[in-house]
N, C-alpha and C positions, 0 to 999 in steps of 0.2 A: 321281463322273465319272470313266471308264476313264480309267488313266493314257497321255496323247499324243493322248487325243481334245479338239477343241476346245472350247471353250464354245458351246453353243447359242445361236441370233441368232435375232430375230423374224422375220426370214424362213425359218429352218429350224419354228417352231410356226406360221405363216401357213400352210406347205406342207402340214403335218401337220392344221390344223385344215380345210383347202381354203379358206382367206379371203386378204383382203388384207394386207399389213404395217399398213396404217391403221388396219383394223378391228382387228390385234390391239392397238395401241396403245389405241384408245379401249375396247377392252374393259378389258384391264390397268391403264386410269387412271382407271375410272367416266365414262370421256367417252363423250357420243352416245347417240344412241339406238338399242339392240341387241336384238335378242331373249332371252328367259334361256336359251334354246338354244343359240345362238350364243355366247353369253359362256358357258355350262358346257364346250361343246366346245372354247374356246381354253384354259380353265384346266385342264381334263384334256390337252390336246395339253401346253401348258407345263408341267406337274408330269412328264408322262412324259419330256420332254426333259431338264427339270434346266433349264428358263430361269429366269434369276435377273434383275430387270429392273435395268436400269443406272442405276442412282442420282443419277448428276449428269444424264443425260439427262432421267430422269422430272423432277427439279426443274428444267431449263429447261422443259420444258412446262407446269410450275405456275408460273412464274417464281419458287421459292423453289428454296433449298438444303439445306432439313431438318436445320439444324443455328441452335443459339442461343448466346447467349455468359452465362459466370455471371461477373463481378465483384467478389471481395471484397477488404476490408481486414482479414480475420480470418486471419493467416497461421497460428497454429493450427489451424484448420479447425474448434475446438470447436464452433464455431455454423454456419457456411456447410457444412460436408459434411451436416448432416442436412439442412440446407435441399436442397442440392443432390441430395441421394439421393430426397427428395420431388418436386423438379423433374422429375426423371428418372422418376421413378415415372407422371406426369401427360405427360409428352413421350414417353417409348417405345413405348408404343405405335403410335403415329406414324412410329415409324421416326426421331425426331430424335434427333440427337446435340447433346451440349452440352459446349463448350470451356469450363474452369475456368482466370481468370487472377487470381493472386492479385497485388494492387497494392503489398503492405504497407503499407500505408495511407499511399502518396505518391503525390501528385498527379499528378507527372507521368508515372511508369508508368502511373498509373490511363490517363491521357488517352494512352498507348503503345496499352496494350492496347484501347481504344475503336476508336483509328484502325486498330489490326490486324483486328478484328473485323470492321470495315466493309469494309473491303478483303476479307474472305474472304466478305462478301455474307451475313449471318448474318441469319434470319430476325426476328430479336428479340433481346434483352436482358432477362438478371435484375441487377440488382444489390444486394449482400448484404453486410454486413459482424460485427462483435462488439457495436456498442452501436445503440439506437434513434435517438440525437440526430438532428433536422433535419439533412440538409444540402443545400449546393445540388445541383441535375443534374447528372449527369455529364456534359452537353453542352446546345446549343441547337440545335436544327432538325438532331435526328437522324432520319434518314431510315427507323427501323424504331422498333417499338411497345420502350420498356421497362417493365420492373416491377419498385418498390424491396421488397425481401421481408427484415424483422429492421434493417431501417434504414427511416428517411422521408424524402421531398425535399420541399425546400421553395415548391415550384410546386405548389399544389393542384389544376393540371391532370394531375397524374403521380399514380399510383397506387400507394399506399404500402401494405405488409402488415407489421402489428407485433404482437407478443402484447399482449395486454391484462392491462398489469403492476398497473393499479392493482386490476382485479378478483380477480387472483392475490393480491397482496398482503390485499384482503378475505377471499380465502375461507381463506387461512392462519388468520387471528386468528377466525374464522367456526369451524373448527374446534377452535380451540385454547379457544372459549367454550364449545363442547360438549362438552369433557371436563373442565370445571369449573375451568378456571383462570381467574383474574380479576386478577393482577398479571403481566403481561406486557409484558417489556422489546423492544426492538427496535434491532438491532446490523445494520449494512448497509454498502457502499459509499461512493465520494466523491459527496458531494451536487453536484460539477457535471454529473453523470449521472443524466438523463431519466428512467432505469428505476431508479435507486435515489429518487427523489423520488413516483415514481407508486405503487412498492410501499408507500412508507411514506404515501404520502396514502389507499391503500386500508386499510390496518392502521389508522390513526388515525381514518379517517370509520367506520370499524367497531366500534370501540369506544367511540366519540360514541355512538354508535344507542344500546349498551348501557348508558351513563351512566357509561362507566369513560375511561381515557385510559392512556396508554402506562405505565409502571412509574415512570420518572424525568421523566414529565412531555413526554419527547420523545424522538426517534432520537438512535442514536450513528454518525454518518456517519464513514468511514473508509477501508480500501483492500478491496478486493475478495481478501484474502490469509487464509490459516489463524492467520499471526501478530496480526493485528487483532481476529479473534476471542477468542483468547486475553487479548491487552490488554483488550478493551470490558468481557468478561467479569468481569474483577477490579473494571473501575470500576463493573458494575451489581450485583455483590452488594455493594459498600461502600454504594451508594447508594438500595439497594434489598434490604434483608437477606429479606424475606417473599416473595423474588421467585418465582414457580412457572411459568414459561412464556417462553421467548426465541423469538421470530419472527427470522429471518438475512434476508440481500438475497440470499445467493446459500448456494450450498452449501459452498464452502469454508471461510467465513467459521462457517458454522454446524460445520461438524469440528474447528477450531480453540477452539469456544465448547465442544463437545462434551468435548473435552480439557481445559480451562478448568475444568468446572463438576468433571467428576470430581475434579481434584487439588485441588479446595477442597473436598474431603468431599461433596460433594451427588451423586444420582443422576440419572441420566437413564432413565426420563422420571419414576419414583417422586416424586423433589422437583420438578424442573424439568423439564416437557416442551421439545422443540425441533422446530422447522420451518425446513426452508432453502427455496430456490429455484433452479431449472433443472434438477433433477434429473438431474444429471451422475451417473450409475449407477457411473461409476469411483470416485466420492466418497463418493456416499451410502450404495452397496452395503456400503463397507467402515468408514464411520463405525461406533463404536461405542458406542450401538445403534446397527442401519440406521435412515437417516435420513426421518423422513417430509419431500416437497419438493414443490414448485409445479412441473410441468411444463410447459415453454414450447408444446408440441408443434409443434418445429421443423418436424419432416418433414411433418405436414399441412402449415404454414405454407408450405413450399417447393410441395407437391403443387398448393395454390392459387395461389401464383405461377404454375406454369408452366399449370395450367389458364387464368390470367386472360390470360398473354402468349400462349397457343394462341387465345384471344377477340379478343385485340386484333390478331393476324395476320389474322384471317379479317374485320378491318373492325367488331369488336364493342369496342372500348377502354372502360375505366375509368378512373374518377379519385375522387381522396379520400386521407385516410386509414382503413383500415379494421384495427381491433382485433378481433385472434381471441382464442376462449378459450383460457383455460389449465385443465390439471387436476390438483387435488393429489393427488400419489401418498402412501397411507397405508405406514407400517411400524412400527415399534418407537418410536421415540422419542418419540410422542406419543400413548403408548395414556391412555385415561381411568384416573383416579386407582385406582378396584377394579382394574381391568384389571392396572396397573403392580404391585399388592401381592401380587397371586396369582401 
């Protein structure tokens, strides 16, 4: 627009197209029964004048603000940022903006953000976090749809989208078995985390189906840290000297395991194959050797959350817990034995 020139108005578009302002409104908002010729003429006039519809007015006509809130407990953004990016992939084409609110795992702060978002008249809310354990609903009688992503609500009437951790654990162990490994240990995070228990469940059930069990008879639960990975490796190698693979509950643990295996004089993957979980690329790619790991596909999970929220806003809500597939990302740390020797 030339400097000093006022923005084009709906009346300017109507004058150029030879129709009423009401007809312009109907054409640009997809309402009313207008001929294709009239719509095309109005659109051409709007483009010629550089007319930009007022988003607030458009929202008032539709009874919407074209905004949604995303409330997270994940202060570091490791899980919430990919979820938000996926949600924006789904919401962006509809020109819907996302307000990100970090509750810092503080219930008072979370309720403050909920009130703030409702005061802003958002069309819906996505709740996400850094762990999948069931949580109480963010509120009762909320006047807009709510979708839970990377966390789950205890209310079966809510829709909760989470990665399929058990199947991810099964995929990891199936892969290790396919490379000829049979003495498989498992090092994971705290037993109190649902994700730890589900990943372990998937691993143990897959081994049982093959007539095997974990090398030490069970998993080693601990912390989600490299230090725990190093400590657990020492215990594993003492308890099972013939160990030939380790499945880790996350990539940080796996990186610590890789260091400890090397310090013990063993090679990855020639002597011990290694698989992690999360596909946190800053860790997995920097691991030596690069780490095979399970990707939770969080961006895709966020995209589906955005689509489900849009459907709920349009009057088609879903309910229940939906587990979405993970993907095994193959790298050097789990090469088959014959390939590892070459």
